[in-house]
TILO-812993 format. One record per residue: residue number from 1; x, y, z of N, C-alpha, C, O in turn. Coordinates in steps of 0.2 Angstrom, whole numbers, plus 5000, padded with zeros to 4 digits. Example, Ala and Ser with C-alpha at 12.3 -4.5 7.8 and 13.67 -1.06 7.14 Angstrom:
2
NODE/1/5066/4972/5039/5062/4978/5039/5066/4984/5039/5071/4983/5042 $
NODE/2/5064/4989/5035/5068/4995/5036/5064/5000/5039/5067/5006/5040 $
END
This chain:
274
NODE/1/3909/4895/4498/3909/4899/4504/3910/4895/4510/3907/4890/4511 $
NODE/2/3914/4898/4515/3915/4894/4521/3909/4894/4525/3905/4899/4525 $
NODE/3/3908/4889/4529/3902/4889/4533/3900/4895/4538/3895/4897/4538 $
NODE/4/3905/4897/4541/3904/4902/4546/3902/4909/4542/3898/4913/4545 $
NODE/5/3905/4910/4536/3903/4916/4532/3896/4915/4530/3892/4920/4530 $
NODE/6/3894/4909/4528/3887/4907/4525/3882/4909/4531/3877/4912/4530 $
NODE/7/3884/4906/4537/3879/4907/4542/3878/4914/4544/3873/4917/4546 $
NODE/8/3884/4918/4544/3883/4925/4546/3879/4929/4541/3875/4933/4543 $
NODE/9/3880/4927/4534/3876/4930/4529/3868/4929/4530/3864/4933/4529 $
NODE/10/3867/4922/4531/3860/4920/4532/3857/4923/4538/3851/4925/4538 $
NODE/11/3861/4924/4544/3858/4927/4550/3856/4934/4548/3851/4937/4550 $
NODE/12/3860/4938/4544/3859/4945/4542/3852/4945/4538/3848/4950/4539 $
NODE/13/3851/4940/4534/3845/4940/4530/3839/4937/4533/3834/4936/4530 $
NODE/14/3840/4935/4540/3835/4931/4544/3832/4925/4540/3826/4924/4539 $
NODE/15/3837/4921/4538/3836/4915/4534/3839/4909/4538/3844/4910/4542 $
NODE/16/3837/4903/4538/3839/4898/4541/3844/4893/4537/3843/4893/4530 $
NODE/17/3847/4889/4540/3851/4884/4536/3850/4877/4540/3851/4876/4546 $
NODE/18/3847/4872/4536/3845/4866/4539/3851/4861/4539/3856/4861/4535 $
NODE/19/3852/4858/4545/3858/4854/4547/3855/4847/4548/3851/4846/4553 $
NODE/20/3856/4842/4543/3853/4835/4544/3858/4830/4545/3863/4830/4542 $
NODE/21/3856/4826/4550/3861/4820/4552/3859/4815/4546/3854/4814/4544 $
NODE/22/3865/4811/4545/3864/4805/4541/3867/4799/4544/3872/4799/4548 $
NODE/23/3865/4793/4543/3866/4787/4546/3869/4781/4542/3872/4776/4544 $
NODE/24/3868/4782/4535/3870/4777/4531/3870/4780/4524/3868/4786/4523 $
NODE/25/3871/4776/4519/3871/4778/4512/3864/4781/4510/3863/4786/4507 $
NODE/26/3859/4777/4512/3852/4779/4510/3849/4785/4513/3846/4789/4509 $
NODE/27/3851/4786/4519/3848/4793/4522/3853/4798/4520/3850/4804/4519 $
NODE/28/3859/4797/4518/3863/4803/4515/3860/4804/4508/3859/4810/4506 $
NODE/29/3858/4799/4504/3856/4801/4497/3849/4804/4498/3847/4809/4494 $
NODE/30/3845/4802/4503/3838/4805/4504/3839/4813/4505/3835/4817/4502 $
NODE/31/3843/4815/4510/3844/4822/4511/3847/4826/4506/3845/4832/4504 $
NODE/32/3852/4823/4502/3855/4826/4497/3850/4827/4491/3851/4832/4487 $
NODE/33/3846/4822/4489/3841/4823/4484/3837/4829/4485/3835/4832/4480 $
NODE/34/3834/4829/4491/3830/4835/4493/3833/4842/4492/3830/4846/4489 $
NODE/35/3839/4842/4494/3843/4849/4494/3844/4850/4486/3844/4856/4484 $
NODE/36/3846/4845/4482/3847/4846/4475/3841/4848/4472/3841/4853/4467 $
NODE/37/3835/4845/4473/3829/4847/4469/3827/4854/4471/3824/4857/4467 $
NODE/38/3828/4856/4477/3826/4863/4479/3831/4868/4478/3830/4874/4480 $
NODE/39/3837/4866/4476/3843/4870/4475/3845/4874/4482/3845/4880/4482 $
NODE/40/3845/4870/4487/3846/4873/4494/3853/4871/4497/3854/4865/4496 $
NODE/41/3856/4875/4501/3862/4873/4504/3860/4868/4510/3854/4868/4512 $
NODE/42/3865/4864/4513/3863/4860/4518/3870/4858/4522/3875/4858/4519 $
NODE/43/3869/4857/4528/3874/4855/4532/3873/4847/4534/3867/4845/4536 $
NODE/44/3878/4843/4532/3878/4836/4534/3881/4835/4541/3887/4837/4542 $
NODE/45/3877/4831/4545/3880/4830/4552/3881/4823/4554/3878/4819/4551 $
NODE/46/3887/4822/4557/3888/4815/4560/3889/4816/4567/3893/4820/4570 $
NODE/47/3886/4811/4571/3887/4810/4578/3893/4805/4579/3895/4802/4574 $
NODE/48/3895/4805/4585/3900/4800/4587/3898/4793/4585/3901/4788/4583 $
NODE/49/3891/4792/4587/3888/4785/4585/3888/4783/4578/3890/4778/4576 $
NODE/50/3887/4788/4574/3887/4787/4567/3894/4786/4564/3895/4782/4559 $
NODE/51/3898/4790/4567/3905/4789/4565/3908/4782/4567/3911/4779/4563 $
NODE/52/3906/4780/4573/3908/4773/4575/3905/4768/4570/3908/4762/4569 $
NODE/53/3899/4769/4568/3895/4764/4564/3898/4763/4557/3899/4758/4555 $
NODE/54/3899/4769/4554/3901/4769/4547/3909/4769/4546/3911/4767/4541 $
NODE/55/3912/4772/4551/3919/4773/4550/3921/4780/4548/3917/4783/4544 $
NODE/56/3925/4784/4551/3926/4791/4550/3928/4792/4543/3925/4796/4540 $
NODE/57/3933/4789/4540/3935/4790/4533/3930/4788/4528/3929/4792/4523 $
NODE/58/3926/4783/4529/3921/4781/4525/3915/4786/4525/3913/4788/4520 $
NODE/59/3913/4788/4531/3908/4793/4531/3910/4800/4528/3906/4803/4524 $
NODE/60/3916/4802/4529/3918/4808/4526/3918/4807/4518/3916/4812/4515 $
NODE/61/3921/4802/4516/3921/4801/4508/3914/4800/4505/3913/4803/4500 $
NODE/62/3909/4797/4509/3902/4797/4507/3899/4804/4506/3896/4806/4501 $
NODE/63/3900/4808/4511/3898/4815/4512/3900/4819/4506/3897/4822/4503 $
NODE/64/3907/4819/4505/3910/4823/4500/3908/4821/4493/3907/4825/4489 $
NODE/65/3908/4815/4492/3906/4812/4485/3899/4814/4484/3897/4816/4479 $
NODE/66/3895/4813/4489/3888/4814/4488/3886/4822/4487/3882/4823/4482 $
NODE/67/3889/4826/4490/3888/4833/4489/3890/4835/4482/3887/4839/4479 $
NODE/68/3896/4832/4480/3898/4833/4473/3893/4830/4467/3892/4834/4463 $
NODE/69/3891/4824/4469/3887/4821/4464/3880/4824/4463/3877/4824/4458 $
NODE/70/3878/4826/4469/3871/4829/4469/3871/4837/4467/3866/4840/4467 $
NODE/71/3877/4840/4467/3878/4847/4465/3875/4851/4471/3872/4857/4469 $
NODE/72/3876/4849/4477/3873/4853/4483/3879/4857/4486/3884/4854/4488 $
NODE/73/3878/4863/4488/3882/4867/4492/3881/4865/4499/3876/4866/4502 $
NODE/74/3886/4862/4502/3885/4859/4509/3892/4858/4512/3897/4859/4510 $
NODE/75/3891/4857/4519/3897/4857/4523/3896/4851/4528/3890/4848/4529 $
NODE/76/3901/4848/4531/3901/4842/4535/3903/4845/4542/3908/4848/4544 $
NODE/77/3899/4842/4547/3899/4845/4554/3899/4839/4559/3895/4834/4558 $
NODE/78/3903/4840/4564/3902/4835/4570/3897/4837/4574/3897/4843/4577 $
NODE/79/3892/4833/4575/3886/4835/4580/3888/4832/4587/3889/4826/4587 $
NODE/80/3887/4836/4592/3888/4833/4599/3894/4830/4600/3894/4824/4603 $
NODE/81/3900/4833/4598/3906/4830/4599/3907/4830/4607/3906/4835/4610 $
NODE/82/3909/4824/4610/3910/4823/4617/3917/4823/4620/3918/4822/4626 $
NODE/83/3922/4825/4615/3928/4825/4618/3933/4829/4613/3931/4830/4607 $
NODE/84/3938/4832/4616/3943/4835/4612/3946/4831/4607/3948/4833/4601 $
NODE/85/3947/4824/4609/3950/4820/4604/3946/4818/4598/3949/4818/4593 $
NODE/86/3940/4818/4599/3935/4816/4593/3935/4823/4589/3935/4822/4583 $
NODE/87/3935/4828/4592/3935/4835/4588/3941/4835/4584/3941/4837/4578 $
NODE/88/3947/4833/4587/3953/4833/4583/3953/4828/4577/3956/4830/4572 $
NODE/89/3951/4822/4578/3950/4817/4573/3946/4820/4567/3948/4819/4561 $
NODE/90/3941/4824/4569/3936/4826/4563/3940/4832/4560/3939/4833/4554 $
NODE/91/3944/4836/4564/3947/4841/4561/3953/4839/4556/3953/4841/4550 $
NODE/92/3956/4833/4558/3961/4830/4554/3958/4827/4547/3961/4826/4542 $
NODE/93/3951/4825/4548/3948/4821/4543/3945/4826/4538/3942/4824/4533 $
NODE/94/3945/4833/4539/3943/4838/4534/3936/4840/4535/3933/4843/4531 $
NODE/95/3933/4840/4542/3927/4843/4543/3927/4850/4542/3932/4853/4543 $
NODE/96/3921/4853/4540/3921/4860/4540/3919/4863/4546/3919/4870/4547 $
NODE/97/3916/4859/4551/3914/4862/4557/3913/4856/4562/3912/4851/4561 $
NODE/98/3915/4858/4569/3915/4853/4574/3911/4856/4580/3911/4862/4581 $
NODE/99/3907/4852/4583/3904/4854/4589/3907/4851/4595/3908/4845/4595 $
NODE/100/3908/4855/4600/3910/4852/4607/3905/4853/4612/3903/4859/4613 $
NODE/101/3902/4848/4614/3896/4848/4619/3898/4847/4626/3898/4841/4628 $
NODE/102/3899/4853/4629/3900/4852/4637/3895/4855/4641/3896/4857/4646 $
NODE/103/3889/4855/4638/3883/4858/4641/3881/4855/4648/3877/4858/4652 $
NODE/104/3883/4848/4649/3881/4845/4655/3887/4846/4660/3886/4844/4666 $
NODE/105/3892/4850/4659/3897/4851/4663/3896/4858/4667/3891/4862/4665 $
NODE/106/3900/4859/4672/3899/4866/4675/3902/4871/4670/3905/4869/4666 $
NODE/107/3899/4877/4671/3901/4883/4666/3909/4883/4665/3911/4884/4659 $
NODE/108/3912/4883/4671/3920/4884/4670/3923/4878/4666/3928/4879/4662 $
NODE/109/3920/4872/4667/3923/4866/4664/3921/4866/4656/3925/4864/4652 $
NODE/110/3915/4869/4655/3912/4869/4648/3917/4874/4644/3919/4873/4639 $
NODE/111/3918/4880/4648/3922/4885/4645/3929/4882/4643/3932/4883/4638 $
NODE/112/3932/4878/4648/3939/4875/4647/3939/4871/4641/3944/4871/4637 $
NODE/113/3935/4866/4641/3935/4861/4635/3934/4864/4628/3936/4862/4623 $
NODE/114/3929/4869/4628/3927/4873/4622/3933/4877/4620/3934/4877/4614 $
NODE/115/3937/4880/4624/3942/4884/4622/3948/4880/4619/3951/4882/4614 $
NODE/116/3949/4874/4622/3954/4870/4619/3952/4868/4612/3956/4868/4607 $
NODE/117/3945/4866/4610/3943/4865/4603/3944/4871/4599/3946/4870/4593 $
NODE/118/3942/4876/4601/3943/4883/4597/3950/4884/4595/3951/4886/4590 $
NODE/119/3954/4883/4600/3962/4884/4599/3964/4879/4593/3968/4881/4589 $
NODE/120/3962/4873/4594/3964/4868/4589/3961/4869/4582/3964/4868/4577 $
NODE/121/3955/4871/4582/3951/4872/4576/3954/4878/4572/3953/4879/4566 $
NODE/122/3957/4883/4576/3959/4889/4572/3965/4887/4567/3965/4891/4562 $
NODE/123/3969/4882/4568/3974/4880/4563/3971/4878/4557/3974/4878/4552 $
NODE/124/3964/4876/4557/3961/4873/4551/3956/4878/4548/3953/4877/4543 $
NODE/125/3955/4884/4552/3950/4889/4550/3943/4886/4549/3939/4887/4545 $
NODE/126/3941/4882/4555/3935/4878/4555/3930/4881/4560/3932/4883/4565 $
NODE/127/3924/4881/4558/3919/4883/4562/3918/4879/4569/3919/4873/4568 $
NODE/128/3917/4882/4574/3916/4878/4581/3909/4880/4584/3908/4886/4585 $
NODE/129/3906/4875/4585/3899/4876/4589/3900/4873/4596/3903/4868/4597 $
NODE/130/3896/4876/4601/3896/4874/4607/3889/4875/4610/3885/4878/4606 $
NODE/131/3887/4872/4616/3881/4872/4618/3881/4875/4626/3885/4873/4629 $
NODE/132/3876/4879/4627/3875/4881/4634/3868/4881/4636/3863/4883/4632 $
NODE/133/3866/4878/4642/3859/4877/4644/3858/4869/4643/3862/4865/4641 $
NODE/134/3851/4868/4644/3849/4861/4644/3844/4859/4639/3838/4861/4639 $
NODE/135/3847/4856/4634/3842/4854/4628/3842/4846/4629/3847/4843/4628 $
NODE/136/3837/4843/4632/3836/4836/4634/3838/4832/4628/3836/4832/4622 $
NODE/137/3842/4827/4630/3844/4822/4625/3839/4816/4626/3835/4816/4630 $
NODE/138/3840/4811/4621/3835/4805/4621/3836/4802/4628/3841/4800/4630 $
NODE/139/3830/4801/4631/3830/4797/4637/3830/4802/4643/3829/4800/4649 $
NODE/140/3831/4808/4642/3832/4813/4648/3825/4817/4648/3821/4817/4644 $
NODE/141/3823/4819/4654/3817/4823/4655/3818/4829/4651/3823/4833/4651 $
NODE/142/3812/4831/4648/3812/4837/4644/3812/4843/4648/3815/4848/4645 $
NODE/143/3810/4843/4654/3809/4849/4658/3815/4849/4663/3816/4844/4666 $
NODE/144/3818/4855/4665/3823/4855/4670/3823/4862/4673/3823/4867/4669 $
NODE/145/3823/4863/4679/3823/4869/4682/3829/4873/4680/3835/4870/4680 $
NODE/146/3828/4879/4678/3834/4884/4676/3838/4881/4670/3844/4882/4670 $
NODE/147/3834/4877/4666/3838/4874/4660/3839/4878/4654/3843/4876/4650 $
NODE/148/3835/4884/4654/3836/4888/4648/3843/4891/4648/3846/4892/4654 $
NODE/149/3845/4893/4642/3851/4897/4642/3851/4904/4645/3846/4907/4644 $
NODE/150/3855/4905/4650/3855/4912/4653/3859/4917/4649/3865/4916/4647 $
NODE/151/3856/4923/4648/3859/4928/4644/3866/4930/4646/3871/4930/4643 $
NODE/152/3866/4931/4653/3873/4934/4656/3878/4928/4655/3884/4930/4653 $
NODE/153/3876/4922/4656/3881/4917/4655/3883/4916/4648/3889/4914/4646 $
NODE/154/3878/4917/4643/3880/4916/4636/3885/4921/4634/3889/4920/4630 $
NODE/155/3884/4927/4636/3889/4933/4635/3896/4931/4637/3901/4932/4633 $
NODE/156/3896/4929/4643/3903/4927/4646/3906/4921/4642/3912/4921/4640 $
NODE/157/3902/4916/4641/3904/4910/4637/3907/4911/4630/3912/4909/4629 $
NODE/158/3903/4915/4627/3905/4917/4620/3912/4921/4620/3916/4920/4616 $
NODE/159/3912/4926/4625/3918/4930/4625/3924/4926/4627/3930/4927/4625 $
NODE/160/3923/4921/4632/3929/4918/4635/3931/4912/4630/3937/4911/4629 $
NODE/161/3927/4909/4626/3929/4904/4622/3930/4906/4614/3935/4903/4611 $
NODE/162/3927/4911/4612/3928/4913/4605/3925/4908/4600/3927/4908/4594 $
NODE/163/3920/4905/4602/3916/4901/4597/3913/4905/4592/3912/4911/4592 $
NODE/164/3911/4901/4586/3908/4904/4580/3900/4903/4581/3897/4908/4578 $
NODE/165/3898/4898/4584/3891/4897/4584/3889/4894/4591/3893/4890/4594 $
NODE/166/3883/4896/4594/3881/4894/4600/3874/4890/4600/3869/4893/4597 $
NODE/167/3873/4884/4602/3867/4881/4602/3864/4883/4609/3867/4882/4614 $
NODE/168/3858/4885/4608/3854/4888/4614/3848/4884/4616/3845/4880/4612 $
NODE/169/3847/4884/4623/3841/4880/4626/3836/4885/4627/3836/4889/4631 $
NODE/170/3831/4885/4622/3825/4889/4623/3818/4886/4623/3813/4888/4621 $
NODE/171/3819/4879/4624/3812/4875/4625/3812/4869/4620/3807/4866/4620 $
NODE/172/3817/4868/4616/3817/4862/4612/3820/4856/4616/3823/4857/4621 $
NODE/173/3820/4850/4613/3823/4844/4616/3824/4839/4610/3821/4839/4605 $
NODE/174/3829/4835/4611/3830/4830/4606/3825/4824/4607/3823/4822/4612 $
NODE/175/3823/4821/4601/3818/4816/4601/3811/4819/4600/3811/4825/4598 $
NODE/176/3806/4815/4601/3799/4817/4600/3796/4821/4606/3798/4819/4611 $
NODE/177/3792/4825/4605/3788/4829/4610/3782/4825/4612/3778/4823/4608 $
NODE/178/3780/4825/4618/3774/4822/4621/3769/4828/4620/3763/4826/4619 $
NODE/179/3770/4834/4620/3766/4839/4619/3769/4845/4615/3776/4845/4614 $
NODE/180/3766/4849/4611/3769/4854/4607/3774/4858/4611/3772/4861/4616 $
NODE/181/3780/4859/4609/3785/4863/4612/3783/4871/4612/3779/4873/4608 $
NODE/182/3785/4874/4617/3783/4881/4618/3790/4885/4618/3793/4886/4624 $
NODE/183/3792/4887/4612/3799/4891/4612/3799/4897/4616/3794/4901/4615 $
NODE/184/3804/4899/4619/3804/4905/4623/3807/4911/4618/3813/4912/4618 $
NODE/185/3803/4914/4615/3805/4919/4610/3808/4925/4613/3812/4929/4610 $
NODE/186/3805/4927/4619/3808/4933/4622/3815/4932/4624/3820/4936/4624 $
NODE/187/3817/4926/4627/3823/4924/4629/3828/4924/4622/3833/4927/4623 $
NODE/188/3826/4921/4617/3829/4921/4611/3831/4928/4608/3837/4929/4606 $
NODE/189/3826/4933/4609/3827/4939/4607/3833/4943/4611/3837/4946/4608 $
NODE/190/3833/4942/4617/3838/4944/4622/3845/4941/4620/3850/4945/4620 $
NODE/191/3845/4935/4619/3851/4932/4618/3854/4934/4611/3860/4936/4611 $
NODE/192/3850/4935/4606/3852/4937/4600/3855/4945/4600/3860/4946/4597 $
NODE/193/3852/4949/4604/3853/4956/4605/3860/4956/4609/3864/4961/4607 $
NODE/194/3862/4952/4613/3868/4953/4617/3873/4948/4616/3879/4950/4618 $
NODE/195/3872/4943/4612/3878/4938/4611/3879/4939/4604/3875/4937/4599 $
NODE/196/3885/4940/4602/3887/4942/4595/3890/4936/4592/3896/4935/4590 $
NODE/197/3886/4931/4591/3888/4925/4587/3882/4921/4584/3876/4923/4585 $
NODE/198/3883/4917/4580/3878/4913/4576/3874/4909/4581/3877/4906/4586 $
NODE/199/3868/4908/4580/3864/4904/4585/3861/4898/4582/3859/4898/4576 $
NODE/200/3861/4893/4586/3859/4886/4583/3853/4883/4587/3853/4884/4593 $
NODE/201/3848/4880/4584/3843/4877/4587/3843/4869/4586/3843/4867/4581 $
NODE/202/3844/4866/4592/3844/4859/4592/3837/4856/4594/3833/4860/4596 $
NODE/203/3836/4850/4592/3829/4847/4593/3824/4850/4589/3818/4851/4591 $
NODE/204/3826/4851/4582/3821/4853/4578/3816/4849/4575/3810/4851/4573 $
NODE/205/3817/4842/4577/3811/4837/4575/3805/4838/4579/3805/4839/4585 $
NODE/206/3799/4839/4575/3793/4840/4579/3791/4847/4581/3786/4848/4583 $
NODE/207/3795/4852/4580/3794/4859/4581/3789/4862/4575/3791/4861/4570 $
NODE/208/3784/4864/4577/3779/4867/4572/3782/4872/4567/3787/4876/4569 $
NODE/209/3780/4872/4561/3783/4876/4556/3783/4884/4558/3788/4887/4557 $
NODE/210/3778/4886/4561/3777/4893/4563/3782/4895/4568/3785/4901/4568 $
NODE/211/3784/4890/4573/3788/4892/4578/3796/4892/4575/3800/4896/4577 $
NODE/212/3797/4887/4571/3804/4887/4568/3805/4894/4564/3810/4896/4564 $
NODE/213/3800/4896/4560/3801/4902/4556/3801/4908/4561/3805/4913/4559 $
NODE/214/3798/4908/4566/3798/4914/4571/3805/4914/4574/3808/4919/4575 $
NODE/215/3808/4908/4576/3814/4907/4579/3820/4910/4574/3824/4913/4576 $
NODE/216/3819/4908/4568/3824/4911/4563/3823/4918/4562/3829/4921/4561 $
NODE/217/3817/4921/4562/3817/4928/4561/3820/4932/4567/3821/4938/4567 $
NODE/218/3820/4928/4573/3823/4931/4579/3830/4930/4580/3833/4932/4586 $
NODE/219/3834/4927/4575/3841/4926/4576/3844/4919/4575/3850/4918/4574 $
NODE/220/3839/4914/4575/3842/4907/4574/3844/4906/4567/3840/4908/4563 $
NODE/221/3850/4903/4566/3852/4902/4559/3852/4894/4557/3848/4892/4553 $
NODE/222/3856/4890/4561/3856/4883/4560/3851/4879/4564/3850/4880/4570 $
NODE/223/3847/4875/4560/3842/4871/4563/3843/4864/4562/3844/4862/4556 $
NODE/224/3844/4860/4567/3846/4853/4567/3840/4849/4566/3834/4850/4569 $
NODE/225/3841/4844/4562/3835/4839/4561/3838/4832/4561/3843/4830/4556 $
NODE/226/3836/4827/4565/3839/4821/4566/3834/4815/4567/3833/4811/4563 $
NODE/227/3830/4816/4572/3826/4811/4575/3820/4809/4569/3819/4803/4568 $
NODE/228/3818/4814/4566/3812/4813/4561/3815/4809/4555/3812/4805/4552 $
NODE/229/3822/4810/4553/3825/4807/4548/3825/4799/4549/3823/4795/4545 $
NODE/230/3828/4798/4555/3828/4791/4557/3821/4787/4557/3820/4782/4555 $
NODE/231/3817/4791/4560/3810/4788/4561/3806/4787/4555/3804/4781/4554 $
NODE/232/3807/4792/4550/3803/4790/4544/3806/4785/4540/3803/4781/4536 $
NODE/233/3813/4785/4540/3816/4779/4536/3814/4772/4539/3813/4768/4535 $
NODE/234/3815/4772/4545/3813/4765/4548/3806/4763/4548/3804/4758/4547 $
NODE/235/3801/4768/4549/3794/4767/4549/3792/4765/4542/3788/4760/4541 $
NODE/236/3795/4768/4537/3794/4766/4530/3796/4759/4529/3793/4755/4526 $
NODE/237/3802/4757/4531/3805/4750/4530/3800/4745/4533/3799/4740/4531 $
NODE/238/3798/4747/4540/3794/4742/4543/3788/4741/4540/3785/4735/4540 $
NODE/239/3785/4746/4537/3779/4745/4533/3779/4741/4527/3775/4737/4526 $
NODE/240/3785/4742/4523/3786/4738/4517/3787/4731/4519/3785/4727/4515 $
NODE/241/3791/4730/4524/3793/4723/4525/3788/4719/4529/3789/4713/4530 $
NODE/242/3783/4722/4531/3778/4718/4535/3774/4713/4530/3771/4716/4525 $
NODE/243/3774/4707/4531/3772/4702/4527/3774/4702/4519/3771/4702/4515 $
NODE/244/3781/4703/4519/3784/4704/4513/3790/4700/4512/3794/4700/4517 $
NODE/245/3791/4696/4507/3796/4691/4507/3802/4693/4502/3807/4690/4501 $
NODE/246/3802/4700/4500/3807/4702/4496/3814/4702/4500/3814/4705/4506 $
NODE/247/3819/4700/4497/3825/4700/4500/3830/4704/4496/3836/4705/4499 $
NODE/248/3828/4708/4491/3833/4712/4487/3832/4719/4491/3828/4723/4489 $
NODE/249/3837/4721/4495/3837/4727/4498/3837/4733/4493/3835/4739/4495 $
NODE/250/3840/4732/4487/3840/4737/4482/3833/4739/4480/3832/4744/4477 $
NODE/251/3828/4735/4481/3821/4736/4479/3818/4739/4485/3813/4743/4484 $
NODE/252/3820/4738/4491/3816/4740/4497/3819/4747/4499/3815/4751/4501 $
NODE/253/3825/4748/4500/3828/4754/4503/3826/4760/4499/3825/4765/4502 $
NODE/254/3826/4760/4492/3824/4766/4489/3817/4769/4491/3817/4776/4491 $
NODE/255/3813/4765/4493/3806/4768/4495/3807/4772/4502/3804/4777/4502 $
NODE/256/3811/4769/4506/3812/4773/4513/3817/4779/4511/3816/4784/4514 $
NODE/257/3821/4779/4507/3825/4784/4505/3821/4790/4502/3822/4796/4504 $
NODE/258/3816/4788/4498/3811/4793/4495/3807/4797/4501/3806/4803/4500 $
NODE/259/3806/4793/4506/3802/4796/4512/3806/4801/4515/3804/4806/4517 $
NODE/260/3813/4800/4516/3817/4805/4519/3818/4811/4514/3818/4816/4517 $
NODE/261/3818/4810/4508/3818/4815/4503/3812/4820/4504/3813/4826/4504 $
NODE/262/3806/4817/4504/3800/4821/4505/3800/4825/4512/3798/4831/4512 $
NODE/263/3802/4822/4517/3803/4825/4523/3807/4831/4523/3806/4836/4525 $
NODE/264/3813/4830/4521/3818/4835/4521/3816/4841/4516/3818/4847/4517 $
NODE/265/3813/4839/4511/3810/4845/4506/3805/4849/4510/3806/4855/4509 $
NODE/266/3801/4846/4514/3796/4850/4518/3800/4854/4523/3798/4860/4524 $
NODE/267/3805/4852/4526/3809/4855/4531/3813/4861/4528/3814/4866/4531 $
NODE/268/3816/4860/4522/3820/4865/4519/3815/4871/4517/3817/4877/4517 $
NODE/269/3809/4869/4515/3804/4875/4513/3802/4879/4519/3801/4885/4518 $
NODE/270/3802/4876/4525/3801/4879/4531/3807/4884/4533/3806/4890/4534 $
NODE/271/3812/4880/4534/3818/4884/4536/3821/4889/4532/3823/4894/4534 $
NODE/272/3820/4888/4525/3823/4893/4520/3818/4898/4519/3819/4903/4515 $
NODE/273/3812/4898/4522/3806/4903/4521/3805/4904/4513/3803/4909/4511 $
NODE/274/3805/4898/4509/3803/4899/4502/3796/4900/4501/3793/4900/4495 $
END
């Protein structure tokens, strides 16, 4: 099933779809093992940084091979694409979905760049995601005046661009939270009622389970998870390697991979409401 069809179906059923970033073979295996064990679908995400690190074709081959080997229903998505050129490269490489992130641009500029990606993606019949509002990235302030997605702007943005999915700013941020996030559920309800597209929640790491589930019940479908995956993999490695003379990475990495699997299994159970 195509990704846009899957997300429309899940939105109607008030269910979520977990989207996990991966950074190397081990984190890829960790998330896929979790999805395989729970028999859940999964979106695999790559940022520009991860593509630069692994190489576009290598990363795509890893993802496609992994999905097949683990028997997981899954899709490959460009997360926070920062240019039309990068989106085009991912379209040519066979991605199922691309995000163009113009959220820090003026509304008219965001619309312009997003329309161009939607136009190009149409030839590939690929899902297009964009973002409207302020979801703080790593290193940015979590709070910003008028940073939430505005309903009226969202209606215009979706109508003008023709996107398939909209990432909304309702109180989440990328990275870890200094205090428990307070998602704006009334705003989400209004957006879902007036904007006829799939809704996406960025900054899913650290959001309490009950808030994630409530967001899904009110219209969120795609839930992104990245920071916690990097964190648990590296923290596990750091713990293992402290006062450890082991040099065989094939003995060390699997423990960290297992930690990723356990984390993603917990998140899948939350997002899928099992």
